[in-house]
PyMOL Python script that loads the backbone (N, CA, C, O; Angstrom):
from pymol import cmd

cmd.read_pdbstr("""\
ATOM      1  N   MET A   1     -41.659  18.237   0.379  1.00  0.00           N
ATOM      2  CA  MET A   1     -42.238  17.697   1.581  1.00  0.00           C
ATOM      3  C   MET A   1     -43.254  18.675   2.165  1.00  0.00           C
ATOM      4  O   MET A   1     -44.283  18.272   2.706  1.00  0.00           O
ATOM      5  N   GLU A   2     -42.944  19.976   2.043  1.00  0.00           N
ATOM      6  CA  GLU A   2     -43.895  20.972   2.563  1.00  0.00           C
ATOM      7  C   GLU A   2     -45.207  20.928   1.786  1.00  0.00           C
ATOM      8  O   GLU A   2     -46.286  20.993   2.375  1.00  0.00           O
ATOM      9  N   VAL A   3     -45.109  20.816   0.447  1.00  0.00           N
ATOM     10  CA  VAL A   3     -46.314  20.763  -0.387  1.00  0.00           C
ATOM     11  C   VAL A   3     -47.119  19.513  -0.040  1.00  0.00           C
ATOM     12  O   VAL A   3     -48.343  19.572   0.074  1.00  0.00           O
ATOM     13  N   ALA A   4     -46.433  18.386   0.127  1.00  0.00           N
ATOM     14  CA  ALA A   4     -47.130  17.142   0.457  1.00  0.00           C
ATOM     15  C   ALA A   4     -47.817  17.266   1.813  1.00  0.00           C
ATOM     16  O   ALA A   4     -48.931  16.776   1.999  1.00  0.00           O
ATOM     17  N   GLY A   5     -47.148  17.923   2.757  1.00  0.00           N
ATOM     18  CA  GLY A   5     -47.735  18.092   4.082  1.00  0.00           C
ATOM     19  C   GLY A   5     -48.922  19.035   4.077  1.00  0.00           C
ATOM     20  O   GLY A   5     -49.908  18.817   4.781  1.00  0.00           O
ATOM     21  N   GLU A   6     -48.817  20.092   3.270  1.00  0.00           N
ATOM     22  CA  GLU A   6     -49.898  21.082   3.248  1.00  0.00           C
ATOM     23  C   GLU A   6     -51.137  20.554   2.522  1.00  0.00           C
ATOM     24  O   GLU A   6     -52.265  20.821   2.935  1.00  0.00           O
ATOM     25  N   THR A   7     -50.921  19.805   1.441  1.00  0.00           N
ATOM     26  CA  THR A   7     -52.077  19.349   0.670  1.00  0.00           C
ATOM     27  C   THR A   7     -52.636  18.035   1.187  1.00  0.00           C
ATOM     28  O   THR A   7     -53.803  17.717   0.963  1.00  0.00           O
ATOM     29  N   ALA A   8     -51.811  17.283   1.871  1.00  0.00           N
ATOM     30  CA  ALA A   8     -52.205  15.959   2.379  1.00  0.00           C
ATOM     31  C   ALA A   8     -52.698  15.060   1.254  1.00  0.00           C
ATOM     32  O   ALA A   8     -53.552  14.199   1.465  1.00  0.00           O
ATOM     33  N   SER A   9     -52.160  15.262   0.073  1.00  0.00           N
ATOM     34  CA  SER A   9     -52.545  14.481  -1.093  1.00  0.00           C
ATOM     35  C   SER A   9     -51.632  13.260  -1.208  1.00  0.00           C
ATOM     36  O   SER A   9     -50.416  13.384  -1.062  1.00  0.00           O
ATOM     37  N   PRO A  10     -52.200  12.094  -1.465  1.00  0.00           N
ATOM     38  CA  PRO A  10     -51.372  10.901  -1.638  1.00  0.00           C
ATOM     39  C   PRO A  10     -50.404  11.046  -2.820  1.00  0.00           C
ATOM     40  O   PRO A  10     -49.281  10.545  -2.762  1.00  0.00           O
ATOM     41  N   ARG A  11     -50.825  11.715  -3.872  1.00  0.00           N
ATOM     42  CA  ARG A  11     -49.952  11.912  -5.047  1.00  0.00           C
ATOM     43  C   ARG A  11     -48.764  12.778  -4.672  1.00  0.00           C
ATOM     44  O   ARG A  11     -47.659  12.510  -5.144  1.00  0.00           O
ATOM     45  N   ALA A  12     -48.931  13.785  -3.862  1.00  0.00           N
ATOM     46  CA  ALA A  12     -47.826  14.652  -3.440  1.00  0.00           C
ATOM     47  C   ALA A  12     -46.816  13.862  -2.619  1.00  0.00           C
ATOM     48  O   ALA A  12     -45.609  14.057  -2.767  1.00  0.00           O
ATOM     49  N   TYR A  13     -47.298  12.970  -1.752  1.00  0.00           N
ATOM     50  CA  TYR A  13     -46.383  12.125  -0.984  1.00  0.00           C
ATOM     51  C   TYR A  13     -45.644  11.144  -1.890  1.00  0.00           C
ATOM     52  O   TYR A  13     -44.472  10.844  -1.661  1.00  0.00           O
ATOM     53  N   GLU A  14     -46.317  10.656  -2.898  1.00  0.00           N
ATOM     54  CA  GLU A  14     -45.693   9.731  -3.843  1.00  0.00           C
ATOM     55  C   GLU A  14     -44.566  10.425  -4.607  1.00  0.00           C
ATOM     56  O   GLU A  14     -43.482   9.866  -4.772  1.00  0.00           O
ATOM     57  N   VAL A  15     -44.832  11.647  -5.072  1.00  0.00           N
ATOM     58  CA  VAL A  15     -43.815  12.406  -5.803  1.00  0.00           C
ATOM     59  C   VAL A  15     -42.635  12.721  -4.891  1.00  0.00           C
ATOM     60  O   VAL A  15     -41.483  12.618  -5.313  1.00  0.00           O
ATOM     61  N   ALA A  16     -42.909  13.101  -3.654  1.00  0.00           N
ATOM     62  CA  ALA A  16     -41.831  13.394  -2.706  1.00  0.00           C
ATOM     63  C   ALA A  16     -40.977  12.149  -2.462  1.00  0.00           C
ATOM     64  O   ALA A  16     -39.751  12.237  -2.393  1.00  0.00           O
ATOM     65  N   GLY A  17     -41.621  11.003  -2.333  1.00  0.00           N
ATOM     66  CA  GLY A  17     -40.887   9.749  -2.147  1.00  0.00           C
ATOM     67  C   GLY A  17     -40.020   9.417  -3.345  1.00  0.00           C
ATOM     68  O   GLY A  17     -38.886   8.962  -3.194  1.00  0.00           O
ATOM     69  N   GLN A  18     -40.557   9.645  -4.539  1.00  0.00           N
ATOM     70  CA  GLN A  18     -39.778   9.386  -5.755  1.00  0.00           C
ATOM     71  C   GLN A  18     -38.574  10.321  -5.841  1.00  0.00           C
ATOM     72  O   GLN A  18     -37.497   9.903  -6.264  1.00  0.00           O
ATOM     73  N   LEU A  19     -38.746  11.573  -5.447  1.00  0.00           N
ATOM     74  CA  LEU A  19     -37.622  12.524  -5.466  1.00  0.00           C
ATOM     75  C   LEU A  19     -36.542  12.109  -4.473  1.00  0.00           C
ATOM     76  O   LEU A  19     -35.351  12.181  -4.774  1.00  0.00           O
ATOM     77  N   ILE A  20     -36.964  11.676  -3.295  1.00  0.00           N
ATOM     78  CA  ILE A  20     -35.989  11.218  -2.300  1.00  0.00           C
ATOM     79  C   ILE A  20     -35.229  10.005  -2.820  1.00  0.00           C
ATOM     80  O   ILE A  20     -34.011   9.916  -2.664  1.00  0.00           O
ATOM     81  N   LYS A  21     -35.950   9.068  -3.439  1.00  0.00           N
ATOM     82  CA  LYS A  21     -35.302   7.881  -4.002  1.00  0.00           C
ATOM     83  C   LYS A  21     -34.335   8.264  -5.117  1.00  0.00           C
ATOM     84  O   LYS A  21     -33.250   7.692  -5.223  1.00  0.00           O
ATOM     85  N   SER A  22     -34.718   9.210  -5.931  1.00  0.00           N
ATOM     86  CA  SER A  22     -33.861   9.653  -7.028  1.00  0.00           C
ATOM     87  C   SER A  22     -32.574  10.281  -6.507  1.00  0.00           C
ATOM     88  O   SER A  22     -31.495  10.026  -7.043  1.00  0.00           O
ATOM     89  N   VAL A  23     -32.683  11.096  -5.471  1.00  0.00           N
ATOM     90  CA  VAL A  23     -31.495  11.718  -4.874  1.00  0.00           C
ATOM     91  C   VAL A  23     -30.596  10.654  -4.257  1.00  0.00           C
ATOM     92  O   VAL A  23     -29.374  10.730  -4.382  1.00  0.00           O
ATOM     93  N   ALA A  24     -31.177   9.679  -3.602  1.00  0.00           N
ATOM     94  CA  ALA A  24     -30.388   8.604  -2.993  1.00  0.00           C
ATOM     95  C   ALA A  24     -29.661   7.784  -4.056  1.00  0.00           C
ATOM     96  O   ALA A  24     -28.489   7.449  -3.884  1.00  0.00           O
ATOM     97  N   ASP A  25     -30.342   7.461  -5.147  1.00  0.00           N
ATOM     98  CA  ASP A  25     -29.706   6.707  -6.234  1.00  0.00           C
ATOM     99  C   ASP A  25     -28.557   7.489  -6.867  1.00  0.00           C
ATOM    100  O   ASP A  25     -27.501   6.931  -7.162  1.00  0.00           O
ATOM    101  N   THR A  26     -28.777   8.781  -7.070  1.00  0.00           N
ATOM    102  CA  THR A  26     -27.727   9.626  -7.653  1.00  0.00           C
ATOM    103  C   THR A  26     -26.522   9.697  -6.724  1.00  0.00           C
ATOM    104  O   THR A  26     -25.381   9.646  -7.182  1.00  0.00           O
ATOM    105  N   THR A  27     -26.765   9.814  -5.433  1.00  0.00           N
ATOM    106  CA  THR A  27     -25.668   9.849  -4.459  1.00  0.00           C
ATOM    107  C   THR A  27     -24.888   8.545  -4.486  1.00  0.00           C
ATOM    108  O   THR A  27     -23.658   8.560  -4.422  1.00  0.00           O
ATOM    109  N   ASP A  28     -25.580   7.424  -4.581  1.00  0.00           N
ATOM    110  CA  ASP A  28     -24.920   6.122  -4.646  1.00  0.00           C
ATOM    111  C   ASP A  28     -24.053   6.010  -5.899  1.00  0.00           C
ATOM    112  O   ASP A  28     -22.929   5.512  -5.840  1.00  0.00           O
ATOM    113  N   LYS A  29     -24.577   6.473  -7.022  1.00  0.00           N
ATOM    114  CA  LYS A  29     -23.810   6.425  -8.270  1.00  0.00           C
ATOM    115  C   LYS A  29     -22.575   7.320  -8.190  1.00  0.00           C
ATOM    116  O   LYS A  29     -21.512   6.952  -8.691  1.00  0.00           O
ATOM    117  N   LEU A  30     -22.704   8.486  -7.569  1.00  0.00           N
ATOM    118  CA  LEU A  30     -21.558   9.382  -7.424  1.00  0.00           C
ATOM    119  C   LEU A  30     -20.482   8.769  -6.526  1.00  0.00           C
ATOM    120  O   LEU A  30     -19.289   8.922  -6.786  1.00  0.00           O
ATOM    121  N   MET A  31     -20.905   8.083  -5.485  1.00  0.00           N
ATOM    122  CA  MET A  31     -19.930   7.421  -4.607  1.00  0.00           C
ATOM    123  C   MET A  31     -19.171   6.337  -5.360  1.00  0.00           C
ATOM    124  O   MET A  31     -17.956   6.211  -5.209  1.00  0.00           O
ATOM    125  N   ASP A  32     -19.881   5.549  -6.176  1.00  0.00           N
ATOM    126  CA  ASP A  32     -19.225   4.518  -6.981  1.00  0.00           C
ATOM    127  C   ASP A  32     -18.256   5.146  -7.983  1.00  0.00           C
ATOM    128  O   ASP A  32     -17.157   4.634  -8.195  1.00  0.00           O
ATOM    129  N   LEU A  33     -18.664   6.249  -8.594  1.00  0.00           N
ATOM    130  CA  LEU A  33     -17.812   6.931  -9.560  1.00  0.00           C
ATOM    131  C   LEU A  33     -16.544   7.456  -8.893  1.00  0.00           C
ATOM    132  O   LEU A  33     -15.455   7.325  -9.451  1.00  0.00           O
ATOM    133  N   GLN A  34     -16.669   8.043  -7.716  1.00  0.00           N
ATOM    134  CA  GLN A  34     -15.499   8.546  -6.997  1.00  0.00           C
ATOM    135  C   GLN A  34     -14.552   7.401  -6.625  1.00  0.00           C
ATOM    136  O   GLN A  34     -13.333   7.559  -6.684  1.00  0.00           O
ATOM    137  N   LYS A  35     -15.108   6.262  -6.247  1.00  0.00           N
ATOM    138  CA  LYS A  35     -14.286   5.102  -5.913  1.00  0.00           C
ATOM    139  C   LYS A  35     -13.502   4.626  -7.142  1.00  0.00           C
ATOM    140  O   LYS A  35     -12.318   4.305  -7.042  1.00  0.00           O
ATOM    141  N   LYS A  36     -14.163   4.585  -8.290  1.00  0.00           N
ATOM    142  CA  LYS A  36     -13.496   4.156  -9.523  1.00  0.00           C
ATOM    143  C   LYS A  36     -12.413   5.144  -9.940  1.00  0.00           C
ATOM    144  O   LYS A  36     -11.338   4.741 -10.384  1.00  0.00           O
ATOM    145  N   VAL A  37     -12.696   6.437  -9.799  1.00  0.00           N
ATOM    146  CA  VAL A  37     -11.700   7.456 -10.150  1.00  0.00           C
ATOM    147  C   VAL A  37     -10.471   7.313  -9.255  1.00  0.00           C
ATOM    148  O   VAL A  37      -9.339   7.420  -9.728  1.00  0.00           O
ATOM    149  N   LYS A  38     -10.689   7.075  -7.979  1.00  0.00           N
ATOM    150  CA  LYS A  38      -9.571   6.918  -7.044  1.00  0.00           C
ATOM    151  C   LYS A  38      -8.731   5.702  -7.415  1.00  0.00           C
ATOM    152  O   LYS A  38      -7.502   5.766  -7.369  1.00  0.00           O
ATOM    153  N   GLU A  39      -9.380   4.585  -7.786  1.00  0.00           N
ATOM    154  CA  GLU A  39      -8.650   3.385  -8.192  1.00  0.00           C
ATOM    155  C   GLU A  39      -7.829   3.631  -9.456  1.00  0.00           C
ATOM    156  O   GLU A  39      -6.693   3.167  -9.556  1.00  0.00           O
ATOM    157  N   VAL A  40      -8.388   4.349 -10.410  1.00  0.00           N
ATOM    158  CA  VAL A  40      -7.668   4.642 -11.649  1.00  0.00           C
ATOM    159  C   VAL A  40      -6.461   5.528 -11.362  1.00  0.00           C
ATOM    160  O   VAL A  40      -5.387   5.307 -11.920  1.00  0.00           O
ATOM    161  N   GLU A  41      -6.625   6.519 -10.506  1.00  0.00           N
ATOM    162  CA  GLU A  41      -5.511   7.405 -10.170  1.00  0.00           C
ATOM    163  C   GLU A  41      -4.413   6.645  -9.444  1.00  0.00           C
ATOM    164  O   GLU A  41      -3.232   6.915  -9.665  1.00  0.00           O
ATOM    165  N   GLU A  42      -4.774   5.700  -8.584  1.00  0.00           N
ATOM    166  CA  GLU A  42      -3.765   4.893  -7.901  1.00  0.00           C
ATOM    167  C   GLU A  42      -3.018   4.017  -8.895  1.00  0.00           C
ATOM    168  O   GLU A  42      -1.805   3.845  -8.776  1.00  0.00           O
ATOM    169  N   ASP A  43      -3.722   3.465  -9.870  1.00  0.00           N
ATOM    170  CA  ASP A  43      -3.081   2.631 -10.883  1.00  0.00           C
ATOM    171  C   ASP A  43      -2.110   3.446 -11.725  1.00  0.00           C
ATOM    172  O   ASP A  43      -1.018   2.970 -12.035  1.00  0.00           O
ATOM    173  N   THR A  44      -2.487   4.664 -12.099  1.00  0.00           N
ATOM    174  CA  THR A  44      -1.591   5.481 -12.915  1.00  0.00           C
ATOM    175  C   THR A  44      -0.376   5.914 -12.110  1.00  0.00           C
ATOM    176  O   THR A  44       0.711   6.043 -12.673  1.00  0.00           O
ATOM    177  N   ASN A  45      -0.524   6.139 -10.822  1.00  0.00           N
ATOM    178  CA  ASN A  45       0.622   6.504  -9.991  1.00  0.00           C
ATOM    179  C   ASN A  45       1.597   5.349  -9.870  1.00  0.00           C
ATOM    180  O   ASN A  45       2.806   5.570  -9.800  1.00  0.00           O
ATOM    181  N   LYS A  46       1.101   4.127  -9.842  1.00  0.00           N
ATOM    182  CA  LYS A  46       1.975   2.962  -9.740  1.00  0.00           C
ATOM    183  C   LYS A  46       2.768   2.748 -11.017  1.00  0.00           C
ATOM    184  O   LYS A  46       3.925   2.333 -10.956  1.00  0.00           O
ATOM    185  N   THR A  47       2.182   3.018 -12.158  1.00  0.00           N
ATOM    186  CA  THR A  47       2.858   2.737 -13.419  1.00  0.00           C
ATOM    187  C   THR A  47       3.780   3.859 -13.874  1.00  0.00           C
ATOM    188  O   THR A  47       4.565   3.653 -14.799  1.00  0.00           O
ATOM    189  N   THR A  48       3.718   5.029 -13.267  1.00  0.00           N
ATOM    190  CA  THR A  48       4.543   6.132 -13.718  1.00  0.00           C
ATOM    191  C   THR A  48       5.891   6.194 -13.014  1.00  0.00           C
ATOM    192  O   THR A  48       6.664   7.117 -13.270  1.00  0.00           O
ATOM    193  N   ASN A  49       6.196   5.253 -12.143  1.00  0.00           N
ATOM    194  CA  ASN A  49       7.479   5.251 -11.444  1.00  0.00           C
ATOM    195  C   ASN A  49       8.499   4.441 -12.227  1.00  0.00           C
ATOM    196  O   ASN A  49       8.954   3.398 -11.758  1.00  0.00           O
ATOM    197  N   ASN A  50       8.859   4.906 -13.405  1.00  0.00           N
ATOM    198  CA  ASN A  50       9.834   4.234 -14.252  1.00  0.00           C
ATOM    199  C   ASN A  50      11.193   4.884 -14.063  1.00  0.00           C
ATOM    200  O   ASN A  50      11.294   6.102 -13.910  1.00  0.00           O
ATOM    201  N   VAL A  51      12.237   4.064 -14.075  1.00  0.00           N
ATOM    202  CA  VAL A  51      13.602   4.561 -13.951  1.00  0.00           C
ATOM    203  C   VAL A  51      14.263   4.445 -15.314  1.00  0.00           C
ATOM    204  O   VAL A  51      14.236   3.387 -15.943  1.00  0.00           O
ATOM    205  N   THR A  52      14.857   5.544 -15.763  1.00  0.00           N
ATOM    206  CA  THR A  52      15.541   5.544 -17.045  1.00  0.00           C
ATOM    207  C   THR A  52      17.005   5.893 -16.801  1.00  0.00           C
ATOM    208  O   THR A  52      17.319   6.945 -16.245  1.00  0.00           O
ATOM    209  N   ASN A  53      17.882   5.010 -17.219  1.00  0.00           N
ATOM    210  CA  ASN A  53      19.318   5.262 -17.104  1.00  0.00           C
ATOM    211  C   ASN A  53      19.847   5.556 -18.500  1.00  0.00           C
ATOM    212  O   ASN A  53      19.687   4.752 -19.419  1.00  0.00           O
ATOM    213  N   ASN A  54      20.470   6.698 -18.647  1.00  0.00           N
ATOM    214  CA  ASN A  54      21.011   7.093 -19.935  1.00  0.00           C
ATOM    215  C   ASN A  54      22.536   7.050 -19.861  1.00  0.00           C
ATOM    216  O   ASN A  54      23.129   7.486 -18.874  1.00  0.00           O
ATOM    217  N   ALA A  55      23.155   6.531 -20.894  1.00  0.00           N
ATOM    218  CA  ALA A  55      24.607   6.500 -20.975  1.00  0.00           C
ATOM    219  C   ALA A  55      25.061   7.661 -21.855  1.00  0.00           C
ATOM    220  O   ALA A  55      24.441   7.965 -22.873  1.00  0.00           O
ATOM    221  N   LEU A  56      26.138   8.293 -21.450  1.00  0.00           N
ATOM    222  CA  LEU A  56      26.646   9.438 -22.191  1.00  0.00           C
ATOM    223  C   LEU A  56      28.113   9.196 -22.480  1.00  0.00           C
ATOM    224  O   LEU A  56      28.891   8.923 -21.567  1.00  0.00           O
ATOM    225  N   PHE A  57      28.496   9.295 -23.735  1.00  0.00           N
ATOM    226  CA  PHE A  57      29.894   9.144 -24.131  1.00  0.00           C
ATOM    227  C   PHE A  57      30.473  10.518 -24.388  1.00  0.00           C
ATOM    228  O   PHE A  57      29.928  11.302 -25.164  1.00  0.00           O
ATOM    229  N   VAL A  58      31.590  10.801 -23.726  1.00  0.00           N
ATOM    230  CA  VAL A  58      32.281  12.066 -23.942  1.00  0.00           C
ATOM    231  C   VAL A  58      33.633  11.724 -24.559  1.00  0.00           C
ATOM    232  O   VAL A  58      34.493  11.138 -23.901  1.00  0.00           O
ATOM    233  N   GLY A  59      33.811  12.083 -25.791  1.00  0.00           N
ATOM    234  CA  GLY A  59      35.049  11.800 -26.485  1.00  0.00           C
ATOM    235  C   GLY A  59      34.875  12.056 -27.970  1.00  0.00           C
ATOM    236  O   GLY A  59      33.832  12.527 -28.425  1.00  0.00           O
ATOM    237  N   SER A  60      35.927  11.732 -28.713  1.00  0.00           N
ATOM    238  CA  SER A  60      35.874  11.968 -30.152  1.00  0.00           C
ATOM    239  C   SER A  60      35.228  10.776 -30.852  1.00  0.00           C
ATOM    240  O   SER A  60      35.033   9.713 -30.264  1.00  0.00           O
ATOM    241  N   THR A  61      34.906  10.986 -32.114  1.00  0.00           N
ATOM    242  CA  THR A  61      34.282   9.912 -32.884  1.00  0.00           C
ATOM    243  C   THR A  61      35.260   8.766 -33.129  1.00  0.00           C
ATOM    244  O   THR A  61      34.852   7.607 -33.209  1.00  0.00           O
ATOM    245  N   SER A  62      36.533   9.083 -33.248  1.00  0.00           N
ATOM    246  CA  SER A  62      37.511   8.012 -33.455  1.00  0.00           C
ATOM    247  C   SER A  62      37.623   7.139 -32.205  1.00  0.00           C
ATOM    248  O   SER A  62      37.752   5.919 -32.306  1.00  0.00           O
ATOM    249  N   GLU A  63      37.575   7.765 -31.028  1.00  0.00           N
ATOM    250  CA  GLU A  63      37.602   6.982 -29.790  1.00  0.00           C
ATOM    251  C   GLU A  63      36.346   6.104 -29.678  1.00  0.00           C
ATOM    252  O   GLU A  63      36.412   4.956 -29.239  1.00  0.00           O
ATOM    253  N   LEU A  64      35.228   6.658 -30.077  1.00  0.00           N
ATOM    254  CA  LEU A  64      33.978   5.903 -30.031  1.00  0.00           C
ATOM    255  C   LEU A  64      34.032   4.722 -30.985  1.00  0.00           C
ATOM    256  O   LEU A  64      33.611   3.621 -30.630  1.00  0.00           O
ATOM    257  N   SER A  65      34.542   4.933 -32.186  1.00  0.00           N
ATOM    258  CA  SER A  65      34.621   3.827 -33.147  1.00  0.00           C
ATOM    259  C   SER A  65      35.582   2.751 -32.656  1.00  0.00           C
ATOM    260  O   SER A  65      35.332   1.562 -32.857  1.00  0.00           O
ATOM    261  N   LYS A  66      36.687   3.154 -32.010  1.00  0.00           N
ATOM    262  CA  LYS A  66      37.611   2.161 -31.463  1.00  0.00           C
ATOM    263  C   LYS A  66      36.932   1.336 -30.376  1.00  0.00           C
ATOM    264  O   LYS A  66      37.075   0.114 -30.328  1.00  0.00           O
ATOM    265  N   MET A  67      36.193   2.018 -29.506  1.00  0.00           N
ATOM    266  CA  MET A  67      35.509   1.310 -28.428  1.00  0.00           C
ATOM    267  C   MET A  67      34.446   0.364 -28.985  1.00  0.00           C
ATOM    268  O   MET A  67      34.273  -0.745 -28.480  1.00  0.00           O
ATOM    269  N   LEU A  68      33.746   0.799 -30.011  1.00  0.00           N
ATOM    270  CA  LEU A  68      32.736  -0.065 -30.619  1.00  0.00           C
ATOM    271  C   LEU A  68      33.367  -1.282 -31.269  1.00  0.00           C
ATOM    272  O   LEU A  68      32.858  -2.395 -31.142  1.00  0.00           O
ATOM    273  N   LYS A  69      34.477  -1.071 -31.964  1.00  0.00           N
ATOM    274  CA  LYS A  69      35.163  -2.207 -32.592  1.00  0.00           C
ATOM    275  C   LYS A  69      35.644  -3.188 -31.543  1.00  0.00           C
ATOM    276  O   LYS A  69      35.515  -4.399 -31.724  1.00  0.00           O
ATOM    277  N   GLN A  70      36.200  -2.687 -30.445  1.00  0.00           N
ATOM    278  CA  GLN A  70      36.653  -3.567 -29.370  1.00  0.00           C
ATOM    279  C   GLN A  70      35.468  -4.315 -28.763  1.00  0.00           C
ATOM    280  O   GLN A  70      35.564  -5.501 -28.449  1.00  0.00           O
ATOM    281  N   GLY A  71      34.383  -3.628 -28.607  1.00  0.00           N
ATOM    282  CA  GLY A  71      33.195  -4.265 -28.055  1.00  0.00           C
ATOM    283  C   GLY A  71      32.662  -5.336 -28.976  1.00  0.00           C
ATOM    284  O   GLY A  71      32.229  -6.391 -28.514  1.00  0.00           O
ATOM    285  N   ILE A  72      32.688  -5.081 -30.281  1.00  0.00           N
ATOM    286  CA  ILE A  72      32.222  -6.063 -31.253  1.00  0.00           C
ATOM    287  C   ILE A  72      33.149  -7.272 -31.258  1.00  0.00           C
ATOM    288  O   ILE A  72      32.681  -8.409 -31.322  1.00  0.00           O
ATOM    289  N   LEU A  73      34.465  -7.040 -31.193  1.00  0.00           N
ATOM    290  CA  LEU A  73      35.406  -8.151 -31.148  1.00  0.00           C
ATOM    291  C   LEU A  73      35.224  -8.960 -29.877  1.00  0.00           C
ATOM    292  O   LEU A  73      35.262 -10.190 -29.909  1.00  0.00           O
ATOM    293  N   ASN A  74      35.025  -8.272 -28.753  1.00  0.00           N
ATOM    294  CA  ASN A  74      34.808  -8.978 -27.486  1.00  0.00           C
ATOM    295  C   ASN A  74      33.531  -9.808 -27.543  1.00  0.00           C
ATOM    296  O   ASN A  74      33.487 -10.918 -27.014  1.00  0.00           O
ATOM    297  N   ASN A  75      32.500  -9.277 -28.179  1.00  0.00           N
ATOM    298  CA  ASN A  75      31.240 -10.016 -28.300  1.00  0.00           C
ATOM    299  C   ASN A  75      31.411 -11.238 -29.184  1.00  0.00           C
ATOM    300  O   ASN A  75      30.824 -12.286 -28.910  1.00  0.00           O
ATOM    301  N   LYS A  76      32.211 -11.120 -30.244  1.00  0.00           N
ATOM    302  CA  LYS A  76      32.439 -12.265 -31.124  1.00  0.00           C
ATOM    303  C   LYS A  76      33.229 -13.347 -30.402  1.00  0.00           C
ATOM    304  O   LYS A  76      32.949 -14.535 -30.560  1.00  0.00           O
ATOM    305  N   GLU A  77      34.232 -12.930 -29.596  1.00  0.00           N
ATOM    306  CA  GLU A  77      35.015 -13.898 -28.857  1.00  0.00           C
ATOM    307  C   GLU A  77      34.167 -14.582 -27.801  1.00  0.00           C
ATOM    308  O   GLU A  77      34.341 -15.775 -27.551  1.00  0.00           O
ATOM    309  N   ALA A  78      33.265 -13.861 -27.183  1.00  0.00           N
ATOM    310  CA  ALA A  78      32.403 -14.456 -26.152  1.00  0.00           C
ATOM    311  C   ALA A  78      31.422 -15.441 -26.774  1.00  0.00           C
ATOM    312  O   ALA A  78      31.105 -16.464 -26.166  1.00  0.00           O
ATOM    313  N   SER A  79      30.938 -15.148 -27.975  1.00  0.00           N
ATOM    314  CA  SER A  79      29.980 -16.040 -28.629  1.00  0.00           C
ATOM    315  C   SER A  79      30.689 -17.195 -29.329  1.00  0.00           C
ATOM    316  O   SER A  79      30.045 -18.184 -29.679  1.00  0.00           O
ATOM    317  N   ASN A  80      31.996 -17.091 -29.538  1.00  0.00           N
ATOM    318  CA  ASN A  80      32.772 -18.123 -30.223  1.00  0.00           C
ATOM    319  C   ASN A  80      33.916 -18.544 -29.297  1.00  0.00           C
ATOM    320  O   ASN A  80      35.044 -18.094 -29.498  1.00  0.00           O
ATOM    321  N   PRO A  81      33.674 -19.373 -28.308  1.00  0.00           N
ATOM    322  CA  PRO A  81      34.686 -19.676 -27.307  1.00  0.00           C
ATOM    323  C   PRO A  81      35.897 -20.457 -27.845  1.00  0.00           C
ATOM    324  O   PRO A  81      36.938 -20.468 -27.187  1.00  0.00           O
ATOM    325  N   LYS A  82      35.803 -21.100 -28.996  1.00  0.00           N
ATOM    326  CA  LYS A  82      36.920 -21.865 -29.529  1.00  0.00           C
ATOM    327  C   LYS A  82      37.890 -20.997 -30.321  1.00  0.00           C
ATOM    328  O   LYS A  82      38.846 -21.504 -30.909  1.00  0.00           O
ATOM    329  N   ASN A  83      37.639 -19.660 -30.337  1.00  0.00           N
ATOM    330  CA  ASN A  83      38.470 -18.687 -31.067  1.00  0.00           C
ATOM    331  C   ASN A  83      38.562 -19.010 -32.549  1.00  0.00           C
ATOM    332  O   ASN A  83      39.593 -18.783 -33.182  1.00  0.00           O
ATOM    333  N   GLU A  84      37.486 -19.536 -33.091  1.00  0.00           N
ATOM    334  CA  GLU A  84      37.444 -19.798 -34.533  1.00  0.00           C
ATOM    335  C   GLU A  84      37.207 -18.472 -35.240  1.00  0.00           C
ATOM    336  O   GLU A  84      36.578 -17.562 -34.701  1.00  0.00           O
ATOM    337  N   LYS A  85      37.731 -18.386 -36.471  1.00  0.00           N
ATOM    338  CA  LYS A  85      37.529 -17.155 -37.238  1.00  0.00           C
ATOM    339  C   LYS A  85      36.089 -17.056 -37.679  1.00  0.00           C
ATOM    340  O   LYS A  85      35.470 -18.041 -38.082  1.00  0.00           O
ATOM    341  N   VAL A  86      35.571 -15.848 -37.594  1.00  0.00           N
ATOM    342  CA  VAL A  86      34.176 -15.631 -37.950  1.00  0.00           C
ATOM    343  C   VAL A  86      34.107 -14.916 -39.265  1.00  0.00           C
ATOM    344  O   VAL A  86      33.014 -14.631 -39.755  1.00  0.00           O
TER     345      VAL A  86
END
""", "prot")
cmd.dss("prot")
cmd.show_as("cartoon", "prot")
cmd.util.cbc("prot")
cmd.orient("prot")
């Protein structure tokens, strides 16, 4: 702006105007980019709130096999309500 003012040249004013427009466009693009980044970060924060429940069995392998067999028998009885042999 100082050069344009000192020279009073129309070309200097044109270049200064183009520089101002370029800075304004870049600022607008940066604002849009920041808005998009914020939206992406909000989306990732929403999806990372997962709850995981883990079951832990404390006992011997024979106790575990007995429990599994009972569970399998219970499942067969539930799926076969007439108590027919499977």
